[in-house]
C-alpha positions as MATLAB code, in Angstrom:
seq = 'XXXXXXXXXXXXXXXXXXXXXXXXXXXXXXXXXXXXXXXXXXXXXXXXXXXXXXXXXXXXXXXXXXXXXXXXXXXXXXXXXXXXXXXXXXXXXXXXXXXXXXXXXXXXXXXXXXXXXXXXXXXXXXXXXXXXXXXXXXXXXXXXXXXXXXXXXXXXXXXXXXXXXXXXXXXXXXXXXXXXXXXXXXXXXXXXXXXXXXXXXXXXXXXXXXXXXXXXXXXXXXXXXXXXXXXXXXXXXXXXXXXXXXXXXXXXXXXXXXXXXXXXXXXXXXXXXXXXXXXXXXXXXXXXXXXXXXXXXXXXXXXXXXXXXXXXXXXXXXXXXXXXXXXXXXXXXXXXXXXXXXXXXXXXXXXXXXXXXXXXXXXXXXXXXXXXXXXXXXXXXXXXXXXXXXXXXXXXXXXXXXXXXXXXXXXXXXXXXXXXXXXXXXXXXXXXXXXXXXXXXXXXXXXXXXXXXXXXXXXXXXXXXXXXXXXXXXXXXXXXXXXXXXXXXXXXXXXXXXXXXXXXXXXXXXXXXXXXXXXXXXXXXXXXXXXXXXXXXXXXXXXXXXXXXXXXXXXXXXXXXXXXXXXXXXXXXXXXXXXXXXXXXXXXXXX';
ca = [
      50.435  155.844  -74.729;
      51.035  153.158  -77.137;
      53.053  151.216  -74.527;
      50.098  151.519  -72.020;
      47.569  150.200  -74.761;
      49.784  147.312  -75.357;
      50.311  146.651  -71.683;
      46.457  146.716  -71.195;
      45.960  144.365  -74.118;
      48.446  141.898  -72.657;
      46.808  142.123  -69.465;
      43.423  141.337  -70.949;
      44.876  138.522  -72.773;
      46.180  137.170  -69.639;
      43.004  137.510  -67.959;
      41.210  135.721  -70.871;
      43.706  133.046  -70.655;
      43.001  132.609  -67.003;
      39.330  132.481  -67.413;
      39.619  129.759  -70.039;
      41.750  127.721  -67.659;
      39.296  128.119  -64.998;
      36.560  127.321  -67.294;
      38.521  124.192  -68.326;
      39.154  123.236  -64.659;
      35.387  123.448  -63.914;
      34.579  121.585  -66.834;
      36.953  118.929  -66.171;
      35.793  118.902  -62.472;
      32.070  118.754  -63.449;
      32.905  116.198  -66.088;
      34.651  114.012  -63.408;
      31.892  114.468  -60.973;
      29.400  113.532  -63.687;
      31.335  110.550  -64.718;
      31.639  109.298  -61.236;
      27.833  109.900  -60.726;
      27.263  107.976  -64.017;
      29.504  105.209  -62.906;
      27.652  104.816  -59.675;
      24.260  105.159  -61.373;
      25.063  102.429  -63.933;
      26.564  100.159  -61.170;
      23.257  100.776  -59.050;
      21.314   99.719  -62.135;
      23.396   96.555  -62.566;
      25.210   97.533  -65.637;
      28.604   96.130  -64.357;
      27.146   93.096  -62.863;
      24.302   92.296  -60.512;
      23.940   93.601  -57.013;
      22.529   91.779  -53.994;
      18.813   91.999  -53.794;
      16.818   93.071  -50.722;
      16.685   89.420  -49.521;
      20.325   88.979  -49.729;
      20.935   92.081  -47.893;
      18.554   91.036  -45.207;
      20.098   87.521  -45.045;
      23.544   87.423  -46.115;
      24.500   83.973  -46.914;
      27.333   82.700  -44.738;
      27.819   79.232  -43.492;
      27.542   78.755  -39.679;
      29.042   76.006  -37.583;
      26.965   73.449  -35.821;
      27.910   73.456  -32.083;
      27.882   70.385  -29.883;
      27.156   71.587  -26.249;
      27.864   69.448  -23.154;
      25.327   69.277  -20.222;
      27.415   71.752  -18.437;
      27.223   74.300  -21.178;
      30.604   73.918  -22.634;
      31.021   73.607  -26.572;
      32.985   70.544  -27.019;
      33.124   70.415  -30.697;
      31.764   71.775  -34.088;
      30.617   70.592  -37.495;
      31.434   73.038  -40.127;
      32.446   74.031  -43.581;
      33.467   77.370  -42.195;
      34.265   77.555  -38.480;
      31.929   80.473  -37.844;
      29.806   81.077  -34.679;
      27.850   84.282  -34.405;
      27.952   86.405  -31.484;
      25.741   89.165  -30.301;
      26.844   92.813  -29.849;
      26.407   92.356  -26.039;
      29.079   89.773  -26.120;
      31.682   91.918  -27.550;
      33.678   93.706  -24.860;
      33.821   97.643  -25.202;
      37.647   97.629  -25.610;
      37.306   95.329  -28.562;
      34.899   97.500  -30.451;
      36.893  100.514  -29.541;
      40.103   98.906  -30.809;
      38.260   98.440  -34.184;
      36.923  101.828  -34.388;
      40.238  103.514  -33.660;
      42.138  101.426  -36.144;
      39.790  100.900  -38.941;
      37.231  103.652  -39.018;
      37.418  106.334  -36.445;
      34.432  108.375  -38.020;
      32.277  105.173  -38.151;
      29.466  106.582  -36.082;
      29.369  109.857  -38.153;
      29.038  108.647  -41.787;
      26.471  106.623  -43.621;
      28.809  103.957  -45.101;
      31.244  106.299  -47.026;
      33.780  108.463  -45.340;
      33.817  111.584  -47.518;
      36.889  112.987  -45.649;
      38.737  109.890  -45.744;
      37.896  109.475  -49.469;
      39.159  113.038  -50.346;
      42.408  112.381  -48.596;
      42.967  108.988  -50.086;
      42.422  110.468  -53.667;
      44.617  113.604  -52.887;
      47.542  111.407  -51.467;
      47.030  108.298  -53.626;
      46.372  106.333  -50.437;
      49.909  107.132  -49.039;
      48.306  108.525  -45.832;
      45.804  105.727  -45.398;
      42.928  104.348  -47.106;
      39.272  105.411  -47.057;
      37.505  102.046  -46.703;
      35.004  102.125  -43.910;
      33.937   99.215  -41.920;
      30.689   99.034  -43.729;
      32.560   98.852  -47.095;
      34.794   96.089  -45.678;
      31.790   94.324  -44.644;
      30.271   94.792  -48.086;
      33.461   93.222  -49.504;
      33.457   90.341  -47.159;
      29.779   89.401  -47.879;
      29.472   90.011  -51.736;
      33.013   90.285  -53.227;
      33.864   86.720  -53.951;
      37.411   87.366  -55.430;
      39.300   90.613  -55.300;
      40.441   91.486  -58.883;
      44.023   92.338  -59.632;
      42.816   94.384  -62.670;
      42.655   97.973  -61.646;
      39.669   98.736  -63.677;
      37.733   95.684  -62.560;
      38.872   96.382  -58.866;
      37.612   99.895  -59.418;
      34.243   98.652  -60.502;
      34.197   96.271  -57.415;
      35.034   99.321  -55.252;
      31.963  101.127  -56.531;
      29.708   98.288  -55.877;
      31.010   97.804  -52.419;
      30.265  101.728  -51.653;
      26.729  101.144  -53.002;
      26.218   98.021  -50.852;
      27.696   99.829  -47.887;
      25.265  102.575  -48.136;
      22.347  100.080  -48.342;
      23.752   98.104  -45.386;
      23.794  101.368  -43.455;
      19.958  102.005  -44.284;
      19.116   98.438  -43.252;
      21.226   97.804  -40.083;
      22.179   99.750  -37.121;
      25.792  100.655  -36.332;
      25.971   98.042  -33.682;
      24.611   95.336  -35.935;
      27.260   96.256  -38.562;
      30.056   95.904  -36.164;
      28.744   92.759  -34.884;
      28.451   91.396  -38.423;
      31.958   92.486  -39.311;
      33.285   90.655  -36.356;
      31.342   87.472  -37.087;
      32.476   87.358  -40.786;
      36.196   87.904  -40.762;
      38.534   85.030  -41.314;
      41.355   85.000  -38.807;
      42.820   81.727  -40.547;
      43.587   78.562  -38.698;
      39.965   77.653  -39.033;
      39.015   80.751  -36.983;
      36.272   82.643  -38.803;
      34.574   85.158  -36.704;
      35.533   86.659  -33.368;
      34.055   83.799  -31.346;
      36.245   81.126  -33.072;
      39.187   83.361  -33.038;
      39.190   84.340  -29.381;
      38.915   80.696  -28.546;
      41.609   79.350  -30.920;
      44.088   82.018  -30.180;
      43.358   82.543  -26.496;
      41.285   79.679  -25.318;
      38.471   81.992  -23.991;
      35.303   83.622  -25.040;
      35.281   87.202  -26.582;
      33.777   88.818  -23.615;
      36.770   87.405  -21.575;
      39.442   89.019  -23.728;
      41.845   91.696  -22.248;
      42.720   94.877  -24.037;
      45.971   93.740  -25.372;
      44.464   90.507  -26.663;
      41.655   92.555  -28.419;
      44.284   94.663  -29.866;
      46.034   91.725  -31.410;
      42.900   90.355  -32.917;
      41.850   93.774  -34.366;
      45.533   94.133  -35.654;
      44.857   90.863  -37.759;
      42.145   92.623  -39.673;
      44.705   94.414  -41.808;
      45.963   91.096  -43.190;
      45.407   87.790  -41.174;
      47.843   85.890  -43.277;
      50.716   88.462  -42.833;
      49.837   89.201  -39.176;
      49.356   85.731  -37.975;
      50.976   85.024  -34.502;
      51.880   81.567  -35.299;
      54.058   82.452  -38.251;
      54.971   86.118  -37.665;
      55.005   86.877  -33.841;
      57.228   89.870  -34.137;
      54.995   91.397  -36.846;
      51.959   90.765  -34.869;
      53.318   92.419  -31.755;
      54.227   95.435  -33.799;
      50.726   95.532  -35.295;
      49.149   95.088  -31.963;
      51.217   98.034  -30.650;
      50.008  100.195  -33.411;
      46.434   99.309  -32.544;
      47.130  100.189  -28.922;
      48.696  103.635  -30.069;
      45.443  104.207  -32.130;
      43.514  103.518  -29.144;
      45.466  106.083  -26.970;
      45.477  108.630  -29.844;
      41.468  108.551  -29.777;
      41.417  108.454  -25.938;
      40.081  104.986  -25.537;
      42.937  104.191  -23.313;
      45.464  106.479  -21.331;
      48.995  106.996  -22.714;
      50.250  105.398  -19.444;
      48.028  102.255  -20.325;
      49.265  102.156  -23.731;
      52.890  102.232  -22.669;
      52.480   99.436  -20.179;
      50.453   97.233  -22.461;
      52.893   97.639  -25.268;
      55.516   96.058  -23.042;
      53.638   92.918  -22.531;
      54.439   89.645  -24.659;
      51.625   88.220  -26.963;
      51.002   85.356  -24.683;
      48.454   83.702  -27.189;
      47.395   80.152  -26.567;
      46.804   78.290  -29.684;
      43.864   75.984  -29.402;
      42.746   74.534  -32.673;
      39.179   73.403  -33.342;
      39.788   70.904  -35.914;
      37.681   67.772  -36.230;
      40.668   65.828  -35.038;
      41.371   68.050  -32.038;
      39.973   68.891  -28.651;
      37.789   66.715  -26.199;
      35.166   64.133  -27.141;
      36.461   63.481  -30.623;
      35.056   60.033  -30.845;
      31.661   60.843  -29.462;
      31.561   63.958  -31.769;
      32.022   61.670  -34.670;
      29.176   59.358  -33.363;
      27.057   62.467  -32.994;
      27.872   63.453  -36.582;
      26.466   60.208  -37.995;
      23.432   60.443  -35.800;
      22.721   63.955  -36.899;
      23.005   63.208  -40.561;
      20.172   60.611  -40.042;
      18.213   63.041  -37.902;
      18.533   65.661  -40.705;
      17.060   63.267  -43.009;
      14.234   62.301  -40.785;
      13.364   65.849  -39.819;
      13.242   68.056  -42.795;
      12.672   71.830  -42.577;
       9.196   73.407  -43.008;
       9.897   74.022  -46.669;
      10.956   70.334  -47.315;
      14.623   70.866  -47.697;
      17.048   69.123  -45.455;
      19.263   70.682  -42.687;
      23.060   70.861  -43.477;
      24.762   70.068  -40.244;
      27.799   71.669  -41.589;
      26.501   75.063  -42.313;
      23.038   75.683  -40.731;
      24.365   76.708  -37.408;
      22.465   74.116  -35.269;
      23.168   73.512  -31.628;
      23.252   69.901  -30.456;
      22.740   69.614  -26.813;
      24.357   66.354  -25.400;
      24.445   64.577  -21.993;
      28.260   64.576  -22.032;
      29.699   66.278  -19.056;
      32.747   68.269  -20.328;
      34.703   67.859  -17.064;
      34.164   64.085  -16.675;
      35.009   63.669  -20.476;
      38.256   65.546  -19.841;
      39.206   63.381  -16.770;
      38.096   60.212  -18.548;
      40.466   61.081  -21.482;
      43.303   61.779  -19.164;
      42.791   58.502  -17.337;
      42.908   56.438  -20.476;
      45.971   58.226  -21.677;
      47.786   57.791  -18.315;
      46.844   54.099  -17.845;
      47.439   52.991  -21.418;
      50.711   54.836  -21.744;
      52.017   53.012  -18.479;
      50.783   49.577  -19.949;
      52.395   50.549  -23.291;
      55.810   50.702  -21.681;
      55.664   47.431  -20.208;
      54.383   45.839  -23.278;
      57.297   47.490  -25.317;
      59.632   46.198  -22.648;
      58.488   42.581  -22.917;
      58.684   42.758  -26.754;
      62.377   43.745  -27.070;
      63.430   40.256  -27.689;
      60.222   39.239  -29.561;
      61.147   38.679  -33.211;
      57.464   38.863  -34.334;
      56.832   42.044  -32.233;
      54.264   43.568  -31.867;
      52.527   40.314  -32.418;
      52.983   37.462  -29.893;
      52.682   33.580  -30.219;
      52.070   33.523  -33.869;
      54.141   32.181  -36.748;
      55.888   34.355  -39.391;
      53.288   33.281  -41.966;
      50.525   34.384  -39.873;
      52.408   37.669  -39.169;
      52.813   38.307  -42.849;
      49.010   37.710  -43.376;
      48.149   40.377  -40.856;
      50.538   42.867  -42.368;
      49.436   42.366  -45.976;
      45.676   42.724  -44.744;
      46.667   45.881  -43.084;
      48.285   47.002  -46.239;
      45.328   46.416  -48.556;
      43.016   48.190  -46.071;
      45.260   51.345  -45.957;
      44.362   54.761  -47.497;
      47.551   54.556  -49.570;
      46.414   51.241  -51.125;
      42.945   52.560  -51.994;
      44.314   55.885  -53.358;
      46.679   54.125  -55.762;
      44.339   51.452  -56.669;
      41.793   54.353  -57.626;
      44.423   55.857  -59.842;
      44.726   52.598  -61.650;
      48.243   51.683  -60.527;
      49.249   48.040  -61.029;
      49.236   45.961  -57.813;
      53.028   45.135  -58.161;
      53.762   49.068  -58.218;
      51.591   49.650  -55.128;
      53.235   46.920  -53.128;
      56.562   48.314  -53.913;
      55.567   51.745  -52.794;
      55.043   50.295  -49.350;
      58.748   49.353  -49.207;
      60.135   52.808  -49.887;
      61.038   55.211  -47.208;
      59.056   58.379  -47.163;
      58.541   61.372  -44.854;
      55.694   61.037  -42.622;
      54.235   62.389  -39.154;
      53.387   59.548  -36.750;
      51.818   59.206  -33.213;
      53.891   59.025  -30.199;
      52.851   59.309  -26.444;
      54.663   62.612  -26.036;
      53.299   64.248  -29.123;
      53.576   63.733  -32.893;
      57.074   63.199  -34.475;
      58.282   63.618  -38.027;
      60.382   60.811  -39.229;
      61.355   58.730  -42.315;
      60.029   55.198  -42.556;
      58.485   52.826  -45.102;
      54.609   52.728  -45.107;
      54.812   48.932  -44.463;
      56.937   49.612  -41.216;
      54.376   52.452  -40.232;
      51.680   49.729  -40.402;
      53.803   47.502  -37.957;
      54.455   50.702  -35.791;
      50.779   51.471  -35.443;
      49.795   47.861  -34.670;
      52.249   47.957  -31.696;
      49.870   50.439  -29.809;
      47.200   49.350  -27.380;
      43.566   50.243  -28.054;
      41.453   51.187  -25.171;
      37.956   52.708  -24.645;
      35.963   54.171  -21.690;
      32.250   54.879  -21.327;
      30.485   56.300  -18.313;
      26.565   56.232  -18.291;
      23.883   57.064  -15.641;
      22.086   53.695  -15.305;
      18.739   55.050  -14.364;
      18.421   57.483  -17.516;
      20.837   56.082  -19.937;
      22.594   59.546  -20.117;
      26.328   59.108  -21.435;
      28.547   61.248  -19.348;
      31.947   60.392  -20.912;
      32.879   58.608  -24.223;
      36.562   57.782  -25.038;
      36.814   55.697  -28.178;
      40.704   55.534  -28.143;
      43.962   57.187  -27.143;
      44.094   59.627  -30.234;
      41.345   60.313  -32.845;
      43.726   61.800  -35.305;
      45.779   58.563  -35.640;
      43.383   55.917  -34.452;
      39.881   56.932  -35.866;
      38.389   53.435  -35.215;
      35.850   53.951  -32.327;
      36.466   51.253  -29.725;
      33.345   52.341  -27.705;
      30.772   51.425  -30.469;
      32.392   50.002  -33.288;
      35.147   47.856  -31.634;
      34.159   44.531  -30.457;
      36.458   42.193  -28.311;
      35.892   38.864  -26.504;
      34.681   39.921  -23.138;
      35.931   36.959  -21.274;
      34.681   36.664  -17.511;
      32.561   39.850  -17.760;
      30.076   37.653  -19.573;
      29.506   35.525  -16.354;
      27.119   37.719  -14.480;
      24.594   37.276  -17.448;
      24.839   33.324  -16.809;
      24.231   33.889  -13.139;
      21.284   36.239  -13.808;
      19.763   33.773  -16.004;
      20.033   31.077  -13.471;
      18.502   33.166  -10.919;
      15.779   34.371  -13.195;
      14.872   31.138  -14.817;
      15.564   28.519  -12.007;
      14.725   30.861   -9.130;
      17.948   30.160   -7.591;
      19.445   32.418   -4.756;
      22.762   34.039   -4.310;
      23.065   31.693   -1.276;
      22.472   28.587   -3.070;
      25.579   26.352   -3.173;
      27.104   24.430   -6.105;
      30.063   22.086   -6.289;
      33.454   23.483   -7.353;
      34.750   20.296   -9.036;
      36.108   19.486  -12.510;
      33.055   19.387  -14.756;
      32.687   18.342  -18.378;
      29.796   19.049  -20.976;
      29.952   16.003  -23.378;
      30.132   16.184  -27.142;
      26.829   16.453  -28.744;
      25.150   18.223  -25.768;
      23.999   21.868  -26.474;
      25.691   22.081  -29.757;
      29.034   20.796  -28.613;
      31.144   19.163  -31.264;
      33.483   17.644  -28.713;
      33.780   17.484  -24.793;
      34.116   20.758  -23.136;
      36.035   20.758  -19.816;
      36.942   24.271  -18.655;
      39.521   24.713  -16.111;
      39.728   27.154  -13.106;
      42.400   29.828  -13.474;
      43.905   29.225  -10.279;
      43.957   25.452  -10.480;
      42.036   25.045   -7.298;
      38.923   22.683   -6.961;
      36.948   21.149   -4.235;
      34.080   21.877   -1.772;
      31.010   23.681   -2.386;
      30.652   27.493   -2.994;
      27.688   29.839   -3.019;
      26.666   31.574   -6.271;
      27.707   34.788   -4.662;
      31.167   33.477   -3.996;
      31.321   31.689   -7.381;
      30.801   34.926   -9.157;
      33.091   37.018   -6.878;
      35.863   34.680   -7.515;
      35.083   34.114  -11.135;
      35.191   30.386  -10.854;
      35.052   28.754  -14.389;
      33.598   25.247  -13.194;
      30.588   26.830  -11.391;
      29.709   29.029  -14.282;
      29.948   25.967  -16.534;
      27.571   23.963  -14.329;
      25.109   26.949  -14.445;
      25.026   27.148  -18.184;
      24.586   23.373  -18.427;
      21.559   23.749  -16.183;
      19.779   26.660  -17.896;
      21.076   26.122  -21.578;
      22.793   28.647  -23.866;
      19.500   29.929  -25.431;
      17.992   31.519  -22.298;
      21.301   33.445  -21.618;
      21.343   34.731  -25.159;
      17.690   35.794  -24.943;
      18.526   37.602  -21.754;
      21.481   39.607  -23.095;
      19.496   40.531  -26.078;
      17.025   42.029  -23.780;
      19.809   43.988  -22.176;
      20.843   45.628  -25.435;
      23.636   43.212  -26.712;
      23.615   42.223  -30.436;
      23.331   38.479  -30.313;
      23.345   37.692  -34.118;
      26.952   36.314  -34.150;
      26.655   34.746  -30.591;
      26.752   30.918  -31.002;
      24.420   28.855  -29.119;
      27.142   26.881  -27.268;
      28.063   26.432  -23.619;
      31.524   28.128  -23.989;
      29.855   31.635  -24.288;
      29.533   31.343  -20.492;
      33.295   32.031  -20.326;
      33.097   35.064  -22.570;
      33.771   33.834  -25.976;
      31.517   36.528  -27.771;
      32.608   39.579  -29.305;
      30.725   42.530  -27.642;
      31.361   46.349  -27.719;
      31.940   48.502  -24.703;
      28.797   50.440  -25.559;
      26.756   47.297  -25.369;
      28.517   46.109  -22.131;
      27.948   49.408  -20.390;
      24.180   49.343  -21.195;
      23.900   45.629  -20.061;
      25.572   46.004  -16.848;
      23.628   49.208  -16.099;
      20.594   46.925  -16.141;
      21.957   45.288  -12.846;
      22.504   48.845  -11.354;
      18.966   49.923  -12.390;
      17.252   46.863  -10.596;
      16.660   44.951  -13.809;
      15.427   47.765  -15.925;
      17.293   48.352  -19.310;
      17.182   51.882  -20.655;
];
């Protein structure tokens, strides 16, 4: 009996202990729930730092690139702080969206910003079986977490804020809008921010043209675009892409057979950078940048603030034809590369190469001027370096990447040698315009904008030689009512000193050395006969010729009022010459 009583007492004691443990457990659980609730409540009140207000949630601040659009609808370039161009949900192929859902948040359409099941799993297994971050939370992080903290407590607070923001985003936007924003905001690196830029930079195509395996590669980069970057880690990217394809098969977005065949494909990405120095129309894009800066000053927003062409997401529609621009650049490259080979061949025995017919002293003056105009000189001067030290630095060999016709090359040379090297390249330009409207279709300011930024279409001016002669003939026909059939002697001719601003006798020679007889104005221009042109300017005078070319868009401020202008001594830009010549094609009307 005593034993039974003792046994019952022990059992009761054990039961009491169990009850205490159960009560303790529920107290701890309740306390934990209360603590979590309190943390969320305090965070929502801004106790741990402010949360975005309603306006910020409605209009998350993200810089958008300004696009330059050709007449045939191609985006030929962008101005940006961040290379982001938004797309609409309709622009996203279904397999791209499915790949994201299958990989990042398979219950996306079932939760309201926080995945309860995923959160419990993540806490139970401490994240070893996958995280619990939803697409909405990741979007909140992209928008409103400036810097992810490495401190666990601070990161925990950031997570709570992201959860709160995620639920608010879910209330404010549809699921499709959240998906679209997430694709638009993510940084895929290599100046590819957002899916529009990423698909063009990595595959040279629009998002709606992506194949399943290409979409899988880009979605795989959401895990870590630095680690899973095809340029640096193609093997890792392929493995990650295949994981995405497996997830798509797991959730029946693709078949097992389709997954197996797609996983065997190579990456086949086409890296097409969208830097300011890359792509087509680099020179005209830079001209447009300057134009748009002035436009922004002259056309403020309704609230009086100025447009920022690098972040306001403008679209600039141009008359440039993308195909014509591409062909024009290819033509310039091909032609100048051939001329360059011949020039280099002729310079092999030239001791002053690339300069010709000048003295050593003149060569040194040119080189020293180039040195003082260089970025290196300006930077060291700004740093307060003495001139002697700066000059010595130009004599020391250094690693540099230089231009070559087959592509940039890495080499070791002195900065002074690099100045001479770059002066050995021909500069050329091309411009195509519709005479009747003034619409510019192609603009090539040089052979490579990255290395030769000086625009030879608008900024560069050269002596234009015999291309000036039509203006002299046009003046004679206009002022003296001459006809193309009128004749003029082709004989040696001199304009004496003192006449028309001449300081000495001017006796131009014909380039072929042939003289004699009479020629029509038509033949004189066709054969570019110097003596005929000299006789014509003697008859009309330099001033009427200058007045005419000014009406045709040529800057005449530096053109001297002397007869020798008839043979093309003025420096004129290609931009001015195309406009002036278009006047002839447009029956005398300058546009």
